[in-house]
C-alpha positions in Angstrom: 17.5 46.9 -44.0 20.8 48.0 -42.7 21.4 51.7 -43.0 24.8 53.3 -43.5 26.1 54.2 -40.1 27.5 57.7 -40.7 28.5 58.2 -37.1 30.9 55.3 -37.3 32.6 56.7 -40.3 32.8 60.2 -39.1 33.8 59.4 -35.5 36.4 56.8 -35.3 37.0 57.6 -31.7 33.7 56.0 -30.9 34.7 52.7 -32.6 36.3 49.8 -30.9 40.0 50.3 -30.2 42.0 48.4 -32.8 45.2 50.3 -32.5 47.2 47.4 -31.0 48.4 45.1 -33.7 46.7 41.7 -34.0 48.9 38.7 -33.4 49.9 36.9 -36.6 48.2 33.5 -36.8 50.2 30.3 -36.7 51.5 29.3 -40.1 49.7 26.1 -41.0 50.6 23.5 -43.6 48.4 23.2 -46.7 47.1 19.8 -45.5 46.1 21.1 -42.1 44.4 24.1 -43.7 42.4 21.8 -45.9 41.4 19.6 -42.9 40.3 22.7 -40.9 38.3 23.8 -44.0 36.6 20.4 -44.2 35.8 20.5 -40.5 34.2 23.9 -40.6 32.3 23.2 -43.8 31.0 20.0 -42.3 29.8 21.8 -39.2 28.1 24.5 -41.3 26.4 21.8 -43.4 25.2 20.0 -40.3 23.8 23.2 -38.8 22.0 24.4 -41.9 20.7 20.9 -42.7 19.1 20.7 -39.3 16.9 23.7 -40.1 15.3 22.0 -43.1 15.6 18.2 -42.8 12.8 17.8 -40.3 10.2 19.6 -42.5 9.1 16.4 -44.2 9.2 14.5 -40.9 6.8 16.8 -39.1 3.6 14.8 -39.7 5.2 11.6 -38.4 6.7 13.4 -35.4 3.4 15.2 -34.7 1.6 11.8 -34.5 4.1 10.5 -32.0 3.9 13.6 -29.9 0.1 13.7 -30.0 -0.1 17.1 -31.8 -0.6 18.5 -35.3 2.1 19.1 -37.9 1.3 22.8 -37.8 1.7 22.9 -34.0 5.0 21.1 -34.2 6.3 23.7 -36.6 7.3 25.6 -33.4 10.3 23.2 -33.2 11.6 24.6 -36.5 10.8 28.2 -35.5 12.5 27.8 -32.0 15.7 26.6 -33.6 15.9 29.4 -36.1 14.9 32.0 -33.5 17.7 30.9 -31.2 20.2 31.0 -33.9 19.2 34.6 -34.9 19.2 35.8 -31.3 22.6 34.3 -30.2 24.8 34.6 -33.3 25.5 38.3 -32.6 27.2 37.3 -29.3 29.4 34.7 -30.9 32.3 37.1 -31.8 32.6 38.3 -28.2 32.4 34.8 -26.8 35.2 33.6 -29.1 37.3 36.6 -28.3 36.8 36.2 -24.6 37.3 32.4 -24.2 39.3 31.5 -27.4 37.9 30.4 -30.8 39.4 26.9 -30.6 37.8 26.2 -27.2 34.4 27.6 -28.1 34.3 25.8 -31.5 35.0 22.5 -29.9 32.5 23.0 -27.0 29.8 24.1 -29.5 30.3 21.0 -31.6 30.1 18.8 -28.5 26.9 20.5 -27.3 25.3 20.4 -30.7 26.0 16.7 -30.9 24.6 16.1 -27.4 21.5 18.2 -28.2 21.0 16.2 -31.4 21.1 12.9 -29.5 18.6 14.2 -27.0 16.3 15.5 -29.7 16.1 11.9 -31.0 15.0 10.8 -27.6 12.3 13.5 -27.1 8.9 12.1 -26.1 6.8 15.3 -25.9 6.4 18.6 -27.8 7.6 20.7 -24.8 10.7 18.5 -24.4 11.4 18.6 -28.1 11.1 22.4 -28.3 13.4 22.9 -25.3 16.0 20.7 -26.9 15.8 22.5 -30.2 16.5 25.8 -28.4 19.5 24.1 -26.8 20.6 22.8 -30.2 20.2 26.3 -31.7 22.3 27.9 -29.0 25.1 25.5 -29.8 24.8 26.1 -33.5 24.8 29.8 -33.0 28.4 29.5 -31.6 29.6 26.7 -33.8 29.3 28.2 -37.3 30.3 31.8 -36.9 33.3 30.9 -34.7 34.3 28.2 -37.3 34.2 30.8 -40.0 36.4 33.2 -37.9 38.9 30.3 -37.5 39.1 29.8 -41.3 39.3 33.5 -42.1 42.1 34.1 -39.6 44.1 31.0 -40.4 44.0 31.2 -44.2 46.6 33.3 -46.0 45.0 36.2 -47.9 45.9 34.8 -51.3 43.8 31.7 -50.6 40.9 33.4 -48.9 38.8 33.5 -52.1 38.8 29.7 -52.4 38.2 29.3 -48.7 35.2 31.6 -48.7 33.8 29.9 -51.9 34.0 26.5 -50.1 32.2 27.9 -47.1 29.2 28.9 -49.2 28.2 25.5 -50.7 26.5 24.1 -47.6 24.1 27.1 -47.7 23.3 26.2 -51.3 23.0 22.5 -50.9 21.6 21.8 -47.4 18.2 23.5 -47.9 17.7 21.5 -51.2 18.7 18.0 -50.0 17.3 18.5 -46.5 13.5 17.8 -47.2 13.9 14.8 -49.5 16.6 13.3 -47.2 14.4 13.8 -44.1 11.5 12.1 -45.9 13.6 9.1 -46.8 15.0 8.7 -43.3 11.6 9.1 -41.7 10.0 6.5 -44.0 12.8 3.9 -43.8 14.5 4.4 -40.4 12.2 6.6 -38.3 12.4 10.4 -37.6 14.7 9.9 -34.6 17.5 9.0 -37.0 17.4 12.5 -38.5 19.1 13.6 -35.2 21.1 10.4 -34.5 23.0 10.8 -37.7 24.6 14.0 -36.2 26.2 12.0 -33.4 29.1 10.2 -35.2 29.7 13.3 -37.3 29.8 15.5 -34.2 32.2 13.2 -32.4 34.6 13.3 -35.3 34.3 17.0 -35.5 34.9 17.4 -31.8 38.2 15.4 -32.0 39.2 17.2 -35.2 38.6 20.7 -33.7 40.8 19.9 -30.7 43.6 18.4 -32.7 43.6 20.6 -35.9 42.5 24.1 -34.8 45.5 26.2 -33.5 45.3 28.2 -30.3 44.8 31.9 -30.8 46.0 34.7 -28.5 43.3 36.4 -26.4 43.4 40.0 -25.4 45.0 40.9 -22.1 42.0 43.1 -21.2 38.8 41.6 -22.7 36.2 44.1 -23.6 33.0 44.1 -21.5 29.9 42.3 -22.8 27.5 44.8 -24.3 24.3 43.8 -22.4 22.1 46.6 -23.7 23.1 45.9 -27.3 22.5 42.2 -26.9 19.1 42.7 -25.2 17.8 45.2 -27.9 19.1 43.0 -30.7 17.6 39.8 -29.2 14.2 41.5 -28.7 14.3 42.9 -32.2 15.2 39.6 -33.8 12.5 37.8 -31.9 9.9 40.4 -32.8 10.8 40.4 -36.5 11.0 36.6 -37.0 8.0 35.8 -34.7 6.0 38.5 -36.4 6.8 37.3 -39.9 5.9 33.7 -38.9 2.5 34.9 -37.5 1.9 37.1 -40.4 2.3 34.2 -42.8 0.0 32.0 -40.7 -2.7 34.6 -39.8 -2.2 37.8 -41.7 -3.6 39.9 -38.9 -2.7 43.4 -37.7 -1.1 42.1 -34.4 1.5 40.2 -36.4 2.2 43.2 -38.6 2.6 45.3 -35.4 5.1 42.8 -34.1 7.1 42.9 -37.3 7.2 46.7 -37.1 8.3 46.6 -33.5 11.1 44.1 -34.3 12.4 46.3 -37.2 12.3 49.4 -34.9 14.3 47.6 -32.2 16.9 46.4 -34.7 17.3 50.0 -36.0 17.7 51.1 -32.4 20.3 48.3 -31.8 22.3 49.5 -34.8 22.3 53.1 -33.5 23.4 51.8 -30.1 26.3 49.8 -31.6 27.4 52.8 -33.7 27.8 54.9 -30.6 28.8 52.5 -27.9 32.5 52.5 -27.0 32.6 48.6 -26.8 29.6 47.4 -28.9 28.6 43.7 -29.1 29.3 43.9 -32.8 31.4 46.7 -34.2 30.0 48.4 -37.3 33.2 49.9 -38.7 33.0 47.3 -41.5 29.9 49.0 -42.9 32.2 51.9 -44.0 33.7 49.4 -46.5 31.7 49.5 -49.8 31.9 45.8 -50.6 30.8 44.7 -47.2 28.0 47.4 -46.9 26.6 46.3 -50.3 26.5 42.7 -49.2 24.7 43.5 -45.9 22.2 45.8 -47.4 21.2 44.6 -50.9 22.6 41.2 -50.4 20.5 40.5 -47.3 17.2 41.3 -49.1 18.3 39.2 -52.1 18.9 36.2 -49.8 15.4 36.4 -48.5 14.1 35.9 -52.0 16.6 33.2 -53.0 16.1 31.3 -49.7 12.4 31.0 -50.3 12.8 29.1 -53.6 13.8 25.6 -52.1 10.7 25.8 -49.9 8.2 27.1 -52.5 9.2 24.7 -55.3 8.4 21.4 -53.4 5.0 22.9 -52.4 4.2 23.9 -55.9 5.2 20.5 -57.3 3.2 18.5 -54.7 0.2 20.7 -53.9 -0.1 22.7 -57.2 1.1 20.2 -59.8 0.1 16.9 -58.2 3.5 15.2 -58.0 4.1 12.7 -55.2 6.7 13.5 -52.5 9.2 11.1 -54.0 8.6 12.5 -57.5 9.1 16.0 -56.2 12.3 15.0 -54.5 13.7 13.5 -57.7 12.8 16.7 -59.7 14.5 18.8 -57.1 17.8 17.1 -57.9 17.9 19.4 -61.0 18.1 22.4 -58.6 20.9 20.7 -56.7 22.7 19.8 -60.0 22.5 23.5 -61.1 24.2 24.5 -57.9 27.1 22.1 -58.4 27.5 22.8 -62.1 28.0 26.6 -61.5 30.3 26.1 -58.5 33.3 25.1 -60.6 33.2 28.1 -62.8 32.3 30.8 -60.3 35.9 31.8 -59.5 37.1 32.0 -63.2 34.0 34.1 -64.0 34.8 36.5 -61.1 38.4 36.8 -62.2 37.4 37.5 -65.8 34.6 40.0 -65.2 35.1 41.3 -61.7 32.6 41.5 -58.8 30.6 44.5 -59.9 29.7 43.2 -63.4 29.1 39.6 -62.1 26.9 41.0 -59.3 24.8 43.0 -61.8 24.4 39.9 -64.0 23.7 37.5 -61.2 21.1 39.8 -59.7 19.2 39.8 -63.0 19.6 36.1 -63.5 18.4 35.4 -60.0 15.4 37.5 -60.6 14.6 35.4 -63.7 15.4 32.2 -61.9 12.8 32.9 -59.2 10.1 34.8 -61.2 10.1 32.0 -63.8 8.5 29.7 -61.2 5.2 31.5 -62.0 5.2 29.9 -65.4 5.3 26.3 -64.1 1.6 25.4 -64.7 -0.2 22.1 -64.8 0.8 20.3 -68.0 4.3 21.8 -68.1 6.6 18.9 -69.3 8.8 17.6 -66.5 11.8 18.1 -68.7 11.0 21.8 -68.9 10.5 22.0 -65.2 13.9 20.3 -64.6 15.6 22.6 -67.1 14.2 25.7 -65.3 15.2 24.3 -61.9 18.7 23.6 -63.2 19.0 27.2 -64.4 17.6 28.5 -61.1 20.2 26.4 -59.2 23.0 27.9 -61.3 21.8 31.5 -60.6 21.5 30.7 -56.9 25.0 29.4 -56.8 26.6 32.3 -58.6 24.6 34.9 -56.6 25.4 33.4 -53.2 29.1 32.8 -54.0 29.5 36.3 -55.3 27.9 37.9 -52.3 29.5 35.6 -49.8 33.1 36.1 -51.0 32.7 39.8 -51.8 31.6 40.4 -48.2 35.1 39.7 -46.9 37.2 40.9 -49.8 38.3 44.1 -48.1 37.9 43.2 -44.4 41.2 43.5 -42.4 41.9 40.4 -40.4 41.6 42.1 -37.0 38.0 43.0 -37.9 37.0 39.5 -39.2 35.2 38.5 -35.9 32.8 41.5 -36.1 32.4 41.0 -39.8 31.4 37.3 -39.5 29.0 38.1 -36.6 27.2 40.8 -38.5 27.3 38.8 -41.8 25.9 35.6 -40.2 23.2 37.5 -38.2 22.0 39.2 -41.4 22.0 35.8 -43.2 20.0 34.1 -40.5 17.5 36.9 -40.2 16.9 37.2 -43.9 16.9 33.5 -44.8 14.4 32.9 -42.0 12.4 35.9 -43.2 12.4 34.5 -46.7 10.7 31.3 -45.5 8.1 33.3 -43.6 7.6 35.7 -46.6 7.1 32.7 -48.9 4.1 31.6 -46.7 2.8 35.2 -46.7 3.2 35.4 -50.5 1.2 32.1 -50.9 -1.5 33.6 -48.8 -1.5 36.7 -50.9 -1.6 34.6 -54.1 -4.6 32.7 -52.7 -6.6 35.9 -52.4 -5.7 36.9 -56.0 -6.0 33.4 -57.5 -8.8 31.6 -59.2 -9.2 28.7 -56.8 -6.9 26.5 -58.8 -4.4 24.8 -56.4 -1.3 25.8 -58.4 -2.1 29.6 -58.7 -1.2 30.8 -55.2 2.2 29.1 -55.3 3.0 30.3 -58.8 2.0 33.9 -57.9 4.1 33.7 -54.8 7.3 33.6 -56.8 6.8 37.1 -58.3 7.1 39.3 -55.2 10.0 37.2 -53.9 11.9 37.6 -57.2 11.8 41.4 -56.9 13.9 41.2 -53.7 16.9 40.1 -55.8 16.9 43.5 -57.5 18.0 45.1 -54.3 21.5 43.6 -55.0 21.4 45.2 -58.4 20.9 48.7 -56.9 23.9 48.2 -54.6 26.0 46.7 -57.4 25.5 49.8 -59.5 26.9 51.9 -56.6 30.1 49.9 -56.3 33.5 51.1 -57.8 34.3 49.4 -61.0 37.3 47.6 -59.4 35.5 46.6 -56.2 37.1 43.4 -54.8 39.4 42.9 -57.9 42.6 42.4 -55.8 40.8 39.8 -53.6 39.8 37.6 -56.6 43.2 38.1 -58.3 42.0 40.3 -61.1 44.1 43.2 -62.4 42.4 46.5 -62.4 40.8 47.4 -65.7 40.6 51.1 -64.9 
């Protein structure tokens, strides 16, 4: 999706001026670094969880708001759209006003928005508050990542980046069953109220723990044209995919095409603008470029799995919501089991070989969902989900850490903005594509309730092979120094 920006590589004079040396970050104690890491990881978990935890609560919320569960899905879409539109601006905002200040303010506003969402009494009010909450989340997570990347010594960055990835693995899996449990026993309002004490702790922690960072004497001007084109392109792509999954009509397809065209136009603008909203110099770095291009497509396929599996288990195979939630623990367990061995595996085999292997394993871990037919023993289903969780964990961790393996610290802000934007776009696209794949499977199926969901896994699994193509292009020693591996050349 993201082309190589040749003009940026060939014309460095058109890139952002980075000739002045970046100030060295304040030396922090190991304990303080660990606390900052826990703070940012918690904020990331809270933000990702909010996108998935309300899914199982939608029917109960719709009844209270006097609408349908399908109609209330706009609350989920509005939150994701706001994240995708505003994340690109997070780097400029942090640079202009200070990462510590913006991170603390974002946590505070996210907490306030959560409390207000729990008090919402109508659909219109709820959607407006979800937009407010998404705006705060768009500043909270990318700025928190910049803080970790700039404060952490380079020899500890691998561990730091690995820790920042687990919320993206775990939150989408635990969100739906946790939301169902809270809705059934406490009421849907508590899905949002639970963020309040966590947010207050995070707000205090951000102000005490995060060091002040120097701001430029002459802040760059905000790139309004770049922001507007990117926002419109993001809206067109995500809204079009959502409509395409729901209706499948040509108007939705035209909206997707328009969104993609605008995003390509935004990239061309940023490659040529003297002060772009997001600098694209990092796309000249092979490891980062591979992560953005092939890795983004792979994330769309991998992100669909935690949403397709519960639907297959309940609608296709006849399990109750509580039974499906218990079976999904196997996916969660696979994520955790692989987490402890990811770094040793990368140090032993290197990024290139691990990425090739994890691409093929992820392909198998998604495509295998097509084999889960009625009558499949629950032990076999759990074994497959455990394997699928392991492949997700390895693939996400490899992509997430490799992305920043060769990025100079002065360029971390631009790298995190572009990286998080691509993640948000493609993970949201993955959810929409899963609905489209189910619709396609329905037209090809036999009328059996399980067939559309089983067939949907096949086209989504192919997206994982995009990473394989990029991995084969990487140098053999790509990222070796970052992971502490001696060159084998």
